[in-house]
N, C-alpha and C positions, 0 to 999 in steps of 0.2 A: 319617576322622572324620565323623560324621554331622552334617548341617545341619538339625536340627529343633528345635522348642521342646518341652522335656520336663519339666525338673526340678520347678518350682513357680512359682506366679504371682509370687512376689517375686524370683525369680532367673531371668529370661529370659536366653537366651544372648546376646542383643543388645538394648539399649534405649537410645534416644537422645532428646535434645531437638533440635528442628529449627527452622530459620528459613526462612520462605517469603518471596519477593518477587513482587509482582504484575507481570505482563507486559501488563496491560490498558492501552490508550491512556488517558493522563490520570492514571494511578495509579502512575507510576514512583516507586520508593523506598517504596511502601506495603508493610508487612511483617506477618507473622503468626508467632507462636511456638506450638509444640505439642510433643507427645512421642509416641513410638510404638516398638513393637518391630520394625516393618517400614517403613522410610522410603520404599521403592519403592512399596509398596501404598498407603501413606498419601497420597503425592502424587497418585496416580491418583484417590483418593477426593476430595481437595480440588478436583481439576479436573473432577469429575463423570463420569469414565470408568467408575467403579463406585460403588455406593451407600455411604452412611455418612460423607460428608464433613462438615466442620463448617459449620453454618449461616452463621456469620460470614464465611466465605470465599467464599460462592457468588457474590456480586455482582462481585468483583474477579478472577474467573477470566480467563485462565489464570494459574497460579502456577508459579514455578520454585523448587526447593529449593536455596538458595545455601549453606547450611552446617548442620552438625550438631555436637552435643557428645555424646560417648559415653564409656563406661568407668564408669558408675554402679554402685555395689555393690548396689543394690536398686531395685525399681520405685518404692518410696516416696521414695528419695533423688532419683530422676529427677523425680518430681512436685514435690518441694520446690524443686529448681533451676528447673524450668519455671515455677512460680508466681512466683518471684523475678524471673525474666527477663521474664515477661509484665507484672509489676507493680512496676517499680523504685521508683515513687513511694510504694508501700505497704509494700515489703519492709523488715523490721527490719535486714536485712543491709546495706542501702544508705541508712540514715536519718541517717548522720553525714557526708555529703559536705560539705566546707567550701568547695571551689572554686566560686565564683559561677557561672561559665559551665557547668561540669559539672552543678551542681545545677539550673540553669535547664533544661537539656536533659532530665535524668532525671526531674525532678519536674514538668515543664511539660505542655503540651497536645499534644506531638508523640510520644506513646507508640506510634503506628502507623507511624512513619517508621524507615527502616533505620539512620540514624545513631544514633538513640536506642537501638535494639536492640543495635547493635554496641558502643556505649559501655557499656551496661548489662552486656553479656557481659564486656567487659574489666575492669570493676569487680568483678563477681561472682567471677571466677576468682582475683582477688587479695584476696578477703575470706574470713575464716573463717566456716564450716567448709569451704567449697568449695575454698579454696586448698590444702587438704591432701588433697583427694580425687584419685585417680589418673585425671584426666579427659584426654580427647583432643578436639581440635577439628579438623574437616575442612571446608574450603570447596570449592566445586565447581570453582573455577578460580583462577589466580594473581591476577586482578584483584580478586576478592572478598576474598581473603586479604590483599592489599596494603592494601585499604581498612580492614580490621579492624586491621592492624598499625600504621597511622597513628594510631589511637585508643588502641592498647594498647602503651604504652611498655615495659612489663615484665610478666612472668608467671612463676609458679613453674617451676623448671627441669624438673620431672617432667611438666608439662602440655605436650603436643606440639601443634603447629599445622601442618597440611599442606594442600596443595591436591590433590584427587584426585576422580575420578568417584565420586560417592557410592554409586551402585548397585553398582559394582565393589567398593568398600570393604565394603559390607554383605554381599555374597556371600562375601568372604574372611573376614569376622569370624565369621559363623555356622558356619564350618567348624572353628573352634578349640575346639569342645566336647570334653569328655573322657568316655570311657565307663568306668563303674565297675561292677564285679561286686558285686552285693549278696548273693550266696550265699557269699562268702568272709569269714572272720574278719578284722576290721580292728582294729588296735591302734595307739594314739597313740604316735608316735615319742618324744614328750617326756615324757609322764606314765606311759606304759606301761599305760594302762587301755584297756578295750575301747571301740571306737567303735560307737555305735548307729546303724545305717543304716536310716532311715525314709524311704521314697520319697515319701510324700504330705505331708510336713511343709511348712509355709509358710516355713521358713528352714533353712539349713544350719548345723550346729554344728561342722563339720569340713571339711578340705580335703585335697588331694593335691598333690604337687610337679608342676610343669608340665614338668619334664625327663622325657622319655619313658623314659630309662634309670634313673630313680630311683623307688623304691617307697615313698618317705616318705608317711605319712598322719599327720595331727595334728588335734587339736581347735583350732578357731580361737582360742579364748581362751588355750590353751597357746602357740600360735604367736605371738600378739600379745604376751604377756608375755615370751616369749623374745626377740623382736625389739626391743621397747621397752626391755628390760633391757640390750641391747647399745648403745643410743643414748647420745650424750653427755649428761651430767647436766643440762645446760641445755636440752636439746631433747627431753625425754621427753613422749610423748603416749600416750593409751590405745590409739589405733589408728595403726599405722605407715603410711607412704606406700608403702614397699616392704619386702620381707622377704628374708632370706637363708635358704635351705633348710638346716636343721640337719644334714642328711645329706650332700648333695652340694655345698652352698655356692653353688648357682646363685641369683642375685638375680632377684626377680620383683615386679612392682607388686602392691600389696595387692588391687586390684580383681580380679585373676586368681584370688586365693585364695577369693573369695566369689561368683564368677560361677557360672552354672548348669551342671549336669552332666547327662549322659544315663545313666540307671540301667538296668541289665540283670541 
């Protein structure tokens, strides 16, 4: 599988929000939140090794990338999460915190400190709509993950949290693209209508099964209706967290259905 960025600006093969911590003397626990399709390159930019780093981060170099959140279904979704993580005191998603201690931290004057950013992350992943997104969290080591888990007492079952070398995780993630032949007739498995394959569209209207042995193709709206119709009556949503392939019955997280593809 190819490891390149191809499909469209809204569906990169990998896009994450990241948390930097300053390693400059006197600035321990000072953090910065951003987003990028390439965390390895972005860290080099922040540290001045290559051009185009954020102006706000120049003074507190060098930086270490201590964690990322990935699995966003679009570029826009990642930017929405990034802004809420950067600005918990302004975000409508976190404007109803009732616990005095938590509110003091999230809404106070410590927005640049690591504890605030980790606490904001723990609240965001437990708040709609983010709590239904198929997100993944990765910290650079066990120590950073343990610090987060002390603040995050619970999280949705489908949101994973691991410690792993972020550069290695990124390399593995971008190898998961799927090559799709555009010169073949594509038919929706569920509605039996033709699928229009348009390489330059800003959004995808269809998907394929991630099981290499399955040839299921379906419109996203058809697949969403199929999966949500299977849900318990009290748990129905417009967008599912995961779906079961109607052909091979393999279960896959919904973000995999809307991630980028390589067209050929």
